[in-house]
Residue frames relative to the residue before (quaternion, step in Angstrom):
aa qw qx qy qz dx dy dz
M 1.0000 0.0000 0.0000 0.0000 0.00 0.00 0.00
K 0.6585 0.5030 -0.2818 0.4838 3.51 1.04 -0.89
K 0.6336 0.5207 -0.3341 0.4645 3.59 1.03 -0.77
A 0.6443 0.5307 -0.3314 0.4398 3.59 0.94 -0.81
T 0.6580 0.5004 -0.3043 0.4733 3.52 1.01 -0.87
F 0.6374 0.5390 -0.3244 0.4449 3.58 0.93 -0.76
Y 0.6713 0.4862 -0.2935 0.4763 3.57 0.91 -0.97
F 0.6236 0.5391 -0.3447 0.4491 3.61 1.06 -0.67
L 0.6613 0.5011 -0.2991 0.4713 3.58 0.93 -0.83
I 0.6380 0.5132 -0.3334 0.4673 3.58 1.01 -0.86
T 0.6547 0.5177 -0.3154 0.4516 3.59 0.93 -0.87
L 0.6409 0.5322 -0.3103 0.4580 3.57 0.99 -0.89
F 0.6495 0.5272 -0.2939 0.4624 3.57 0.98 -0.94
L 0.6911 0.4726 -0.2865 0.4657 3.55 0.86 -0.95
T 0.6121 0.5438 -0.3435 0.4600 3.61 1.08 -0.72
G 0.6681 0.5126 -0.2971 0.4501 3.57 0.93 -0.92
C 0.6392 0.5263 -0.3258 0.4564 3.56 1.09 -0.71
V 0.6559 0.5215 -0.3163 0.4448 3.52 1.10 -0.64
T 0.7261 0.4499 -0.2449 0.4586 3.62 0.92 -0.92
T 0.5738 0.6289 -0.3951 0.3452 3.70 0.97 -0.56
P 0.6645 0.4865 -0.3375 0.4560 3.70 0.76 -0.72
E 0.6295 0.5264 -0.3504 0.4515 3.61 0.99 -0.68
K 0.6588 0.4884 -0.3145 0.4780 3.53 0.95 -0.86
M 0.6386 0.5237 -0.3379 0.4514 3.57 0.93 -0.74
K 0.6227 0.5427 -0.3272 0.4590 3.55 1.08 -0.74
M 0.6576 0.4980 -0.3035 0.4769 3.54 1.03 -0.90
L 0.6429 0.5135 -0.3288 0.4636 3.59 0.96 -0.76
D 0.6317 0.5280 -0.3309 0.4612 3.57 1.01 -0.81
E 0.6458 0.5258 -0.3104 0.4585 3.54 0.96 -0.92
Q 0.6627 0.5054 -0.3022 0.4627 3.56 0.92 -0.92
N 0.6507 0.5232 -0.3155 0.4510 3.54 1.03 -0.90
R 0.6344 0.5205 -0.3360 0.4622 3.59 1.01 -0.80
N 0.6554 0.5161 -0.3181 0.4505 3.56 0.97 -0.92
L 0.6459 0.5096 -0.3193 0.4702 3.60 0.96 -0.86
T 0.6527 0.5170 -0.3237 0.4493 3.54 0.96 -0.87
A 0.6458 0.5135 -0.3115 0.4713 3.56 1.03 -0.87
N 0.6538 0.5047 -0.3111 0.4701 3.61 0.93 -0.88
L 0.6386 0.5307 -0.3200 0.4562 3.56 0.99 -0.83
Q 0.6670 0.4905 -0.3047 0.4708 3.56 0.97 -0.88
T 0.6163 0.5398 -0.3407 0.4612 3.59 1.07 -0.75
A 0.6581 0.5033 -0.3110 0.4657 3.55 0.99 -0.93
K 0.6358 0.5231 -0.3314 0.4607 3.60 0.99 -0.78
N 0.6391 0.5201 -0.3249 0.4641 3.55 0.96 -0.82
R 0.6584 0.5124 -0.3077 0.4575 3.56 0.98 -0.88
V 0.6213 0.5430 -0.3322 0.4569 3.55 1.06 -0.76
V 0.6444 0.5119 -0.3086 0.4770 3.53 1.04 -0.90
E 0.6305 0.5247 -0.3275 0.4689 3.63 1.00 -0.79
L 0.6735 0.4976 -0.2941 0.4607 3.56 0.90 -0.95
E 0.6222 0.5322 -0.3306 0.4693 3.58 1.06 -0.74
N 0.6518 0.5024 -0.3121 0.4747 3.57 1.00 -0.84
E 0.6501 0.5064 -0.3183 0.4686 3.55 0.95 -0.86
K 0.6271 0.5321 -0.3312 0.4624 3.59 1.03 -0.79
T 0.6559 0.5095 -0.3144 0.4597 3.57 0.94 -0.85
E 0.6473 0.5092 -0.3129 0.4730 3.61 1.03 -0.81
L 0.6552 0.5052 -0.3161 0.4643 3.60 0.97 -0.85
I 0.6330 0.5235 -0.3361 0.4608 3.60 0.98 -0.78
S 0.6545 0.5166 -0.2998 0.4637 3.52 1.03 -0.90
T 0.6516 0.5015 -0.3031 0.4817 3.58 1.00 -0.88
L 0.6402 0.5292 -0.3233 0.4534 3.59 0.95 -0.85
K 0.6402 0.5182 -0.3226 0.4665 3.58 0.99 -0.82
K 0.6460 0.5196 -0.3131 0.4633 3.57 0.96 -0.90
Q 0.6761 0.4898 -0.2881 0.4690 3.54 0.89 -0.98
T 0.6312 0.5226 -0.3384 0.4626 3.62 1.03 -0.74
N 0.6598 0.5061 -0.3049 0.4643 3.57 0.96 -0.84
I 0.6304 0.5201 -0.3238 0.4768 3.55 1.07 -0.77
S 0.6536 0.5229 -0.2985 0.4585 3.54 0.96 -0.97
N 0.6616 0.4980 -0.3035 0.4713 3.60 0.93 -0.87
T 0.6364 0.5150 -0.3238 0.4743 3.59 1.03 -0.77
L 0.6677 0.4847 -0.3090 0.4730 3.59 0.89 -0.89
E 0.6366 0.5293 -0.3353 0.4497 3.59 0.96 -0.74
K 0.6491 0.5084 -0.3062 0.4759 3.55 1.03 -0.83
E 0.6556 0.4907 -0.3180 0.4779 3.56 1.01 -0.88
K 0.6188 0.5439 -0.3421 0.4519 3.60 1.04 -0.73
D 0.6551 0.5189 -0.3036 0.4577 3.57 0.95 -0.90
V 0.6532 0.5069 -0.2952 0.4789 3.49 1.05 -0.90
G 0.6436 0.5267 -0.3128 0.4587 3.58 1.01 -0.84
I 0.6517 0.5118 -0.3052 0.4692 3.56 1.01 -0.89
E 0.6543 0.5066 -0.3087 0.4690 3.55 0.97 -0.83
E 0.6594 0.4910 -0.3133 0.4754 3.55 0.94 -0.87
T 0.6477 0.5096 -0.3289 0.4612 3.63 0.95 -0.83
G 0.6508 0.5309 -0.3100 0.4456 3.56 1.02 -0.86
N 0.6505 0.5060 -0.3026 0.4788 3.53 1.03 -0.86
L 0.6501 0.5099 -0.3222 0.4621 3.55 0.99 -0.89
R 0.6522 0.5194 -0.3280 0.4442 3.57 0.94 -0.85
Q 0.6461 0.5213 -0.3080 0.4648 3.57 1.00 -0.85
N 0.6476 0.5150 -0.3124 0.4666 3.57 0.99 -0.85
I 0.6608 0.5033 -0.3047 0.4661 3.56 0.95 -0.90
R 0.6571 0.5061 -0.3161 0.4606 3.59 0.94 -0.87
A 0.6395 0.5161 -0.3249 0.4681 3.57 0.98 -0.81
F 0.6571 0.5132 -0.3075 0.4585 3.57 0.98 -0.89
L 0.6767 0.4877 -0.2963 0.4652 3.58 0.92 -0.94
K 0.6301 0.5266 -0.3464 0.4535 3.60 1.01 -0.72
T 0.6366 0.5206 -0.3153 0.4736 3.56 1.03 -0.81
Q 0.6697 0.4910 -0.2935 0.4736 3.55 0.95 -0.90
M 0.6518 0.5101 -0.3188 0.4619 3.58 0.95 -0.83
F 0.6395 0.5108 -0.3364 0.4657 3.58 0.94 -0.82
S 0.6632 0.4994 -0.3090 0.4640 3.60 0.90 -0.85
F 0.6444 0.5208 -0.3108 0.4656 3.55 1.03 -0.86
R 0.6499 0.5121 -0.3199 0.4616 3.57 0.95 -0.85
E 0.6358 0.5257 -0.3287 0.4597 3.57 0.99 -0.85
F 0.6700 0.4922 -0.2910 0.4734 3.55 0.92 -0.92
S 0.6641 0.5255 -0.3096 0.4324 3.57 0.91 -0.96
Q 0.6867 0.4865 -0.2982 0.4503 3.57 0.89 -0.94
K 0.6768 0.4951 -0.3019 0.4536 3.55 1.00 -0.78
S 0.7598 0.3674 -0.1883 0.5022 3.56 1.08 -0.70
D 0.3846 -0.7323 0.4707 0.3072 3.61 1.31 0.02
F 0.2423 0.8060 -0.4966 0.2124 3.54 0.99 0.88
L 0.6374 0.5702 -0.3205 0.4073 3.58 1.10 -0.65
D 0.4591 -0.6375 0.5436 0.2955 3.56 -1.32 0.50
Y 0.1985 -0.7833 0.5827 0.0870 3.54 -0.93 0.95
V 0.0508 -0.7826 0.6203 0.0093 3.59 -0.94 0.89
G 0.5584 0.5845 -0.4251 0.4073 3.59 -0.49 1.16
G 0.6874 -0.4358 0.3615 0.4548 3.54 -1.32 -0.26
G 0.6422 -0.5433 0.3764 0.3881 3.51 -1.25 0.52
L 0.4116 -0.7349 0.4904 0.2235 3.57 -0.91 0.97
I 0.3406 0.7220 -0.5125 0.3163 3.57 0.43 1.26
D 0.5640 -0.5651 0.4755 0.3693 3.52 -1.35 0.29
R 0.0829 -0.8022 0.5909 0.0209 3.60 -0.82 0.97
K 0.6477 -0.5966 0.3408 0.3293 3.55 -1.22 0.44
K 0.7767 0.3579 -0.1595 0.4932 3.55 0.94 -0.90
S 0.0946 0.7539 -0.6465 0.0684 3.54 -1.26 0.71
E 0.2689 0.7612 -0.5469 0.2216 3.57 -0.58 1.13
G 0.6542 0.5433 -0.3892 0.3541 3.52 -1.39 0.16
Q 0.0366 0.7871 -0.6157 -0.0062 3.57 -1.26 0.39
N 0.8262 0.1667 -0.1750 0.5090 3.55 -1.24 0.61
V 0.4992 0.6184 -0.4506 0.4066 3.56 0.80 1.02
T 0.3179 -0.7054 0.5954 0.2164 3.51 -1.35 0.26
L 0.2317 -0.7736 0.5801 0.1069 3.58 -0.71 1.15
V 0.1279 -0.7912 0.5971 0.0321 3.60 -0.78 1.06
D 0.2266 -0.8040 0.5432 0.0840 3.56 -0.46 1.30
M 0.1138 -0.8362 0.5362 0.0160 3.56 -0.03 1.38
K 0.6303 0.5379 -0.3443 0.4413 3.60 1.19 -0.29
N 0.7794 0.3204 -0.1598 0.5141 3.56 0.75 -1.06
R 0.0614 0.8103 -0.5772 0.0812 3.58 0.37 1.25
I 0.6305 -0.5256 0.3964 0.4112 3.59 -1.27 0.40
P 0.3521 -0.7875 0.4678 0.1925 3.62 -0.53 1.16
D 0.7819 0.0064 0.0170 0.6232 3.58 1.15 -0.65
G 0.5693 -0.6178 0.4195 0.3439 3.55 -1.15 0.63
G 0.3126 0.7256 -0.5726 0.2187 3.54 -1.21 0.57
P 0.6331 -0.5568 0.3746 0.3857 3.60 -1.27 0.22
L 0.2568 -0.7260 0.6157 0.1666 3.55 -1.06 0.80
L 0.2421 -0.8228 0.5087 0.0749 3.53 -0.84 1.03
G 0.8173 -0.1350 0.0966 0.5518 3.63 1.10 -0.41
T 0.4186 -0.6842 0.5466 0.2406 3.49 -1.39 -0.18
W 0.1289 -0.7801 0.6088 0.0652 3.58 -1.02 0.83
G 0.0677 0.8124 -0.5769 0.0515 3.54 -1.10 0.61
Y 0.3004 -0.6935 0.6141 0.2273 3.56 -1.25 0.45
F 0.1192 -0.8338 0.5391 -0.0015 3.59 -0.52 1.24
T 0.2776 -0.7555 0.5760 0.1429 3.51 -1.16 0.80
S 0.7840 0.0638 -0.0393 0.6162 3.58 1.29 -0.24
P 0.6296 -0.5370 0.3919 0.4020 3.59 -1.17 0.46
C 0.1472 0.7827 -0.5918 0.1241 3.56 -1.03 0.80
A 0.2770 -0.7264 0.6034 0.1777 3.56 -1.32 0.23
Y 0.0742 0.8052 -0.5822 0.0849 3.58 -0.87 0.92
S 0.2398 -0.7443 0.6055 0.1480 3.53 -1.34 0.35
I 0.3946 -0.7176 0.5306 0.2185 3.51 -1.24 0.55
N 0.0801 -0.7785 0.6217 0.0316 3.61 -1.05 0.86
I 0.2116 -0.7360 0.6247 0.1525 3.56 -1.12 0.68
L 0.1580 -0.7807 0.6021 0.0553 3.55 -0.77 1.12
R 0.0795 -0.8048 0.5882 0.0034 3.55 -0.85 0.98
K 0.4020 -0.7373 0.4947 0.2237 3.55 -0.91 0.95
V 0.0130 0.7751 -0.6294 0.0542 3.56 -0.86 1.07
N 0.8316 -0.1245 0.0447 0.5394 3.56 -0.52 1.17
D 0.7160 -0.4868 0.2243 0.4473 3.52 0.84 1.17
E 0.6530 0.4373 -0.3317 0.5218 3.60 1.19 0.46
W 0.3694 -0.7429 0.5237 0.1935 3.54 -1.13 0.77
F 0.0520 -0.7977 0.6007 -0.0081 3.55 -0.91 0.99
V 0.4515 -0.6516 0.5364 0.2895 3.56 -1.18 0.71
V 0.0834 -0.8276 0.5549 0.0113 3.59 -0.59 1.16
W 0.8066 0.0635 -0.0364 0.5865 3.62 1.22 -0.18
Q 0.0507 -0.7883 0.6128 0.0215 3.54 -1.22 0.66
A 0.0116 -0.7750 0.6317 0.0149 3.57 -1.22 0.45
G 0.6047 0.5527 -0.4287 0.3808 3.56 -1.16 0.63
P 0.5246 0.0597 -0.7722 -0.3534 1.50 -2.41 -0.57
F 0.2950 -0.6999 0.6221 0.1901 3.53 -1.34 0.50
N 0.2536 -0.7904 0.5499 0.0924 3.54 -0.81 1.07
A 0.1275 -0.7932 0.5945 0.0333 3.55 -0.46 1.26
A 0.0983 -0.8014 0.5895 0.0236 3.55 -0.94 0.95
G 0.8257 0.2510 -0.1698 0.4758 3.56 -1.00 0.79
T 0.5115 -0.6151 0.5097 0.3167 3.50 -1.37 -0.04
K 0.5055 0.6186 -0.4656 0.3809 3.54 -0.23 1.31
L 0.5974 -0.5253 0.4516 0.4040 3.53 -1.35 0.07
Q 0.0020 0.8104 -0.5842 0.0456 3.57 -0.81 1.03
R 0.2072 -0.7712 0.5979 0.0691 3.52 -1.16 0.78
F 0.0551 -0.7855 0.6164 0.0022 3.56 -1.00 0.91
D 0.3174 -0.7522 0.5550 0.1594 3.49 -1.07 0.92
F 0.4341 -0.6458 0.5483 0.3064 3.58 -1.10 0.60
S 0.5821 -0.5993 0.4115 0.3644 3.59 -1.07 0.70
V 0.7675 0.0267 -0.0186 0.6402 3.58 1.16 -0.66
P 0.5451 -0.5978 0.4508 0.3772 3.63 -1.05 0.59
V 0.1874 -0.7758 0.5910 0.1167 3.58 -1.11 0.63
S 0.4397 -0.7027 0.5019 0.2471 3.54 -0.96 0.92
S 0.0951 -0.7821 0.6145 0.0411 3.55 -0.95 0.94
E 0.2915 -0.7450 0.5752 0.1707 3.52 -1.31 0.43
K 0.6212 -0.5385 0.4005 0.4047 3.54 -1.17 0.46
G 0.7806 0.3054 -0.2478 0.4858 3.54 -0.89 0.99
D 0.4493 0.6741 -0.4692 0.3515 3.63 1.21 -0.08
V 0.2729 -0.7415 0.5954 0.1457 3.51 -1.20 0.70
I 0.2787 -0.7537 0.5752 0.1534 3.59 -0.99 0.87
A 0.0980 -0.7768 0.6217 0.0236 3.53 -0.98 0.99
Y 0.2104 -0.7779 0.5864 0.0815 3.58 -1.07 0.82
T 0.1419 -0.8040 0.5758 0.0437 3.57 -0.55 1.20
F 0.1493 -0.7967 0.5829 0.0569 3.60 -0.69 1.13
M 0.2317 -0.7538 0.6052 0.1086 3.52 -0.82 1.16
G 0.7696 0.1479 -0.1451 0.6040 3.57 0.26 1.24
P 0.8192 -0.2154 0.1644 0.5054 3.61 -1.16 -0.58
V 0.3860 -0.6708 0.5775 0.2598 3.54 -1.20 0.63
G 0.1477 -0.8451 0.5117 0.0474 3.57 -0.24 1.27
V 0.5644 0.5784 -0.3851 0.4456 3.59 1.26 0.43
P 0.3814 -0.7435 0.4956 0.2368 3.64 -0.73 0.95
Y 0.1113 -0.7859 0.6024 0.0840 3.56 -1.24 0.38
S 0.1909 -0.7274 0.6425 0.1471 3.50 -1.44 0.21
R 0.4142 -0.7207 0.5061 0.2299 3.54 -1.23 0.43
G 0.7265 0.4874 -0.3221 0.3618 3.51 -1.32 0.46
T 0.7812 0.3474 -0.1851 0.4845 3.62 1.16 -0.35
G 0.7613 0.3644 -0.1933 0.5003 3.60 1.18 -0.19
E 0.2733 -0.7171 0.6021 0.2203 3.51 -1.42 -0.29
M 0.2028 0.7730 -0.5601 0.2181 3.55 0.75 1.15
L 0.1146 -0.7977 0.5912 0.0317 3.57 -0.40 1.25
Y 0.1723 -0.8036 0.5625 0.0901 3.59 -1.17 0.25
V 0.1020 -0.7627 0.6381 0.0273 3.47 -1.31 0.61
T 0.5021 -0.6745 0.4513 0.2988 3.59 -0.98 0.80
G 0.7898 0.3372 -0.2579 0.4427 3.57 -1.09 0.76
E 0.5878 -0.5914 0.4352 0.3395 3.55 -1.38 0.02
L 0.3969 -0.6850 0.5596 0.2451 3.52 -1.36 0.26
K 0.2037 -0.7530 0.6095 0.1414 3.57 -1.21 0.42
I 0.5950 -0.5672 0.4314 0.3717 3.57 -1.19 0.61
G 0.7839 0.2702 -0.2453 0.5023 3.53 -0.87 1.05
S 0.5636 0.6045 -0.4005 0.3955 3.60 1.19 -0.20
K 0.4063 -0.7067 0.5291 0.2357 3.55 -1.18 0.64
V 0.2289 -0.7606 0.5969 0.1132 3.52 -1.02 0.91
L 0.2459 -0.7933 0.5475 0.1022 3.56 -0.50 1.23
A 0.4500 -0.6977 0.4852 0.2745 3.57 -0.75 1.04
S 0.6241 0.5536 -0.3463 0.4290 3.61 1.07 -0.66
K 0.6681 0.5017 -0.3020 0.4590 3.62 1.17 -0.44
L 0.5808 0.5965 -0.3721 0.4104 3.61 1.26 -0.21
S 0.2004 -0.7946 0.5660 0.0900 3.58 -0.93 0.90
G 0.7019 0.5199 -0.3278 0.3600 3.60 -1.32 0.14
K 0.3542 0.7559 -0.4994 0.2320 3.62 1.15 0.20
S 0.6940 0.4832 -0.2926 0.4464 3.60 0.95 -0.79
D 0.5806 0.6001 -0.3682 0.4088 3.58 1.26 -0.37
Q 0.1562 -0.8166 0.5325 0.1585 3.56 1.15 -0.70
R 0.1647 0.8335 -0.5063 0.1478 3.56 0.93 1.00
S 0.1084 -0.7528 0.6457 0.0672 3.52 -1.22 0.68
Y 0.1581 -0.8126 0.5587 0.0510 3.61 -0.67 1.11
S 0.4668 -0.6794 0.4925 0.2793 3.56 -1.13 0.63
I 0.5391 0.5825 -0.4240 0.4362 3.57 0.47 1.20
G 0.1476 0.7974 -0.5733 0.1168 3.58 -1.11 0.65
V 0.4449 -0.6587 0.5300 0.2953 3.54 -1.31 -0.19
V 0.2364 -0.7579 0.5916 0.1407 3.59 -1.29 0.41
G 0.1360 0.7846 -0.5963 0.1012 3.50 -1.17 0.57
I 0.4785 -0.5973 0.5315 0.3630 3.54 -1.32 -0.40
L 0.0337 -0.8376 0.5430 -0.0482 3.58 -0.04 1.29
K 0.5681 -0.6279 0.4180 0.3290 3.55 -1.06 0.74
């Protein structure tokens, strides 16, 4: 029994001596693989760090370029704004001089009733629509002239025909006329008119412009007009009166 146990231990010892080198070899191989993988990972980390550095450098360059472009844009906007203001100031000066010259030399085209003293004057809070004296040719309108018999305030409306209906496309005023005399008012900016446009005059209070009958087609409607509103021909009164008022507009028409 003792001999059997002894032989078993000797066998077990010899078996262990045989398998231990193989295991060590496997461990060495695994260790080399891990070392290689670790080195690869380290190399990749170095590459990523380099890429990060390059990206940061590129980002800084792009940021500097963006800041420079933004500054150039701001300068360009400021220069454009200054140029626009200078041009507007120059044009306003030229327009004022041209208006002064035009009024003194009667160079402007006048569209409206004759600027004379007439016998009749009545009505208040009405809009006069001049269906006879329509704009003959397109061009900029610069102001309004009228002969007044009493102080009054009025505004100008341009009516344009769209699909057989009249719409208010522009307004200016109010213009305050004082006293009994011929008066001229300039629009703050010229307005473009088209051939066939109709001019309407809205009086906020008494109508201080005289009229006569038999030579015109100045119709009227109660109340004020608004931009974009439609003016119905069926709502206009006074067609049989054939009124002509001493008021109109001026401009440079083709």
